[in-house]
N, C-alpha and C positions, 0 to 999 in steps of 0.2 A: 504494500500500500504506500501511498505518498507520505513524505515526511510531515505534511500538515495534518493528515489523518492520525498519524502516530502521536503528534503533539496534542491534538484535541483529546484523543482517547486517554492518553497518559495523564493529562491535566485534570480531566474529570475524575479519574480514579484518585489522584492525589488530593483533589478538593474534598472528596468524600471520606478520606482516610487519615488526613493530617490536620493539625490544628494551629499551624504557624506557617508564615510565608516561606521561610527558609527551607523547611522540610518539603513543603509543597513543590517548590522549584526543583529540588534535588530529585524527587520521585518522578517529576515530569521529564526532567533531562535524561533520566535513566531509560525512558521509553523512546528517546530520540537518538541517543548516542550510538546504538548499533549501526546506524547509517554513516557514521564517521569513517568506516572502512571504504566508503564510496568516494572519499575525497581524492582518491587517486585520479579521478577524472580531471581535477584541476591541474595536476602535474602533466597529464596527457595533453590537455589543451595548451598549456604554457610551452611544453616541450615541442609541440607541433608548430606553434607560432614562432618560436626561436629558431628551430631547424628548417622551417619552410616545408617540412614533409607532411604528408597526409596524416591526420589524426586517427590512430587505430584504437584508441582507448584501451591500451594494453594494461595499464595499472588498474583501471577500473574493472575490467573484465577478470583480471587475475585475483584481485583482493576483495572486491565487494561481495558480501555475503559469506566471506571466509574468515577474515580476521576477527570480526566482532559479532558474528551471528551464531555463537555457540556457547556452551557452558563456561569455557575459559574467559570469554569476554564478559559474560554475565557476572561472573565472580569478581573479576578485576574491576569492572565499572562500579558494581555495588559496594565493594569494599572501599574504593576510592571516595565515592560520594558520601559514604557513611561517616567518614572523618569530619565532614562539614555539617553534619546534621545535629539537631538538638536532641531528638529522641532517637538515638542511634540504632538501636535494635529494630525499632519500627521502620526507620528509613531503610535499613539493610534489606529487610524482607519485602518491603514495598518496591524497592528498586529492582529486586529480583522479579517481582510480579510484573511490573510495567515493561521490563526488558523482555520477559518471555511473552508478554502480550504482543510486543513488536514482532517477535519470531513467528508467533501464531498467525498474525495478520499477513506477514510476508508469505507464509506457507500457503494460505488460502487465496491471496489476492495480489500476486506480483508477476503474473505471466506476461510475456511479451506479446507482440502482435500475432505471432503464429501459434497454432495449436500445440506444437511441440516445444515451444520456447518457454520452458518451465524454469522457475527459480527454486532449486532445492535448498534445504537447510542442512548444512553439514555440521551437526551439533557439537562435535568435539574438535573442530578446527580452531586454531591452527596446530593443535598438538597431535591429533589423530584424524585420520581420514573418515572413519566410520563412527557412529551411524550417519547415514545420509537419508533424509526424509524428503519426500515430494508427494504432491497430490495431483493426480492426472486431470482433475477437474478444476484446477487453479483458475481463478478469475483473471481477466485481463487487467493490467494496471489502471487503464482508463475505462474499464468496464462499468456498466450501469450499477452493478452491485457496490463497487467501491465509491462511486459517485453518490449513491443513496446513503451509504454509511457516513461519508464525509458530511453531507448535508444535514443528516440527523444530529451528528456530533456537534456541528457548527452551531445550529440553532439551540441545542441543549446548553452549549457553552455560553451563548449570548444570554439566555434566560437566567442561568446561574450567576452570570456577571452582574446583571441588573439586580438580582436578589441579594447577593452577598457583598458587592462592592469591589470585587477584584476579578480579573479575567486571565486568560492564557497569555496575554501580552506581558504580564508580570515576569515571565521567564526571560524576556529580553530587557525590560526596563520598568521599574516601579513607577517612574514619573510618566512614561508613556501610557502605562496601564491606567493611571489615575485620569489622564485625559480621555482615553478610550472609553472607560466606564462612565465618565461624566457625560460624554456625548450620547452613549447608549441610554442612560437614564433620562436625559433630556428628551430624546426621541420617544422613549416609552411613555413619559409623562404627557407629551403632546398627543400621542396616539390615544392614550386613555381619556384625555380631555375631549378629543374629537368624538370618541365613542359615546361619551355622556351627552354631548350636544346634538348628536345625530338623532333624527326622529325615528321612532320604532313603528 
């Protein structure tokens, strides 16, 4: 699934299971960080630009879904993030949860454009090659299923933001989050006022 879908799903779980902003951010980030092994695409593009050769996305194809899409990555990321948490044991287990939610979402919804273009989960990489998991009915990355899930998570996140006063934007910046939530609440108030004034 897309990084934005991972962000929203992880943030909703973090919002329901933590009681302070720091832990909420850490648990959310744990659900996004598995895709850091896809940053080889940046090196591919830069290398292609510098050399003038065609971009083959070698590093992306070689390392994405391998370095951080298994239990070694889950353990490393969860332990690292736990050091920054307030309720550390809770943060550790919740980081493991959102990390594995990321893997599950990738397993069911990360297929390429062709039927056989499946993304497997090599759960013990980079230490061991096996086990390798894949689902032959995997949804396309831009399929209607993923779009529906993203839309549902997005509107659920907006509703929660209006209710609680913080949103998924807090992962990037608390100041931006305050502005974003302020705009959302203003729109919500205007919408509620129009509903009251509209004739029935």
